[in-house]
C-alpha angles and dihedrals in degrees: 000000000000123000119272113251113246115247091243090061092049089052089048092052091046094050091045088052092051091048091051090048089051092049092055097050125095144186102270125193120210125186118182122036105189130135091306103019094058093056093046092050090049091056088055091053093048089051087063100254122140104241128203109200139191131174131173088240106048094199087066088070097053098099087049096048089046086060095047109280114143116232119227127193095223142013087251093057088051092051093049089064099043141054092202117053124183124195126194111169136142117259138015090255086059091048090052092048097047095045108026102027125105088262094036134124094267089055091060110026117098124229112280094038126122128227121202119189113197098177118115098248147143119305090217088054090051091052091048090053092047091053094046092046090051095058088057092047090252126134118229127197127187103209113164117182137216128206105080126226094321093055090045092054095044096042094241102120123143109233122198116190139196130185136058110359090217090058089048092052090048089053098041095094085053092049091050092061091069103012134075107179109038126172137176103224103183142266127004110305095026094103088056095049088050091052090050088055088054094050092049091055092045092050096056092040093052090053090049088050094051092047092046090050092046091049091050093046092049092048092053099251124144101251097212089051089054093051088048094063104029092040088067094051140061088304091062111134141140090246089057103036098040107021093031087059088052093050088052090053094045091244113147098162111141123262081159123005124242090228091060091046091052088052091050091051091048090055091049094049090049090053092047090053089051089054094043091242122149117218106178095170093051092048092053094050092046086058090053091051093050084053088058091051089050089054095051096255096122095117097049123097120269088261085074089088085086087070091057098050091039090058092047085055096046089243102114093108092046113109112232109240 
């Protein structure tokens, strides 16, 4: 048997580990604490970073500030305290405001800093931000994520980044705090283009899941039993195995809002038109989701598409087996 370590050596090792952890922590800025952003920011806090936070609705930062995050009155104030600033907001107009506005990130961050926009936004806006930031000697990454509220809470998000590779490599240890599948995709805008590819796939898949479960319900099958078997075969997908279960339980609470998904599909269709690319399936699903908006379902999760197609089939009152 080996010798027991002296208590003094254990204390020294513990102190050394604490010193190393302190050396690896930074002042992190976080703007946008919604369904996903709040969880992602919390992971930063739990990793030991000092986090400066701002959100349009201050109340949505209460859980974070109770855990040590420092509230700031504006994105510029956040950026003035940090060399690494993350944004995770709702729409391209919000991105433009919190980054390029008079009280935005670029009004406060010092040269040498890195700005990371994790919002699903427009590739053209990502390139504009990159160019504006570069003139101030600041690096900008567009790094949208996929994985929804569950992926954000569990730290298992997919992160797809565009911009300078050196900036990506610098931020990689921070991405690893809340991400599991992380990839550098190329120049500015490439992260957003990758996310559009993701959203196009999800749009069609979600429509297929809804039609599949409507068919199962109409034919008298037990929906969860159908998911049990087909969810382990070629039809396996997050949309079926996670969101399909929510449909079966009549749970339409948002992991990702319908209104945000409509925004994403609109961006993808605009980019497709710019490239002279025809995407008929996306166009059709977009119309279904616009119907969901018209019916007042914009704040449901994307699985709320079920309610639209169920209504078209006069099945809205039918209990899912």
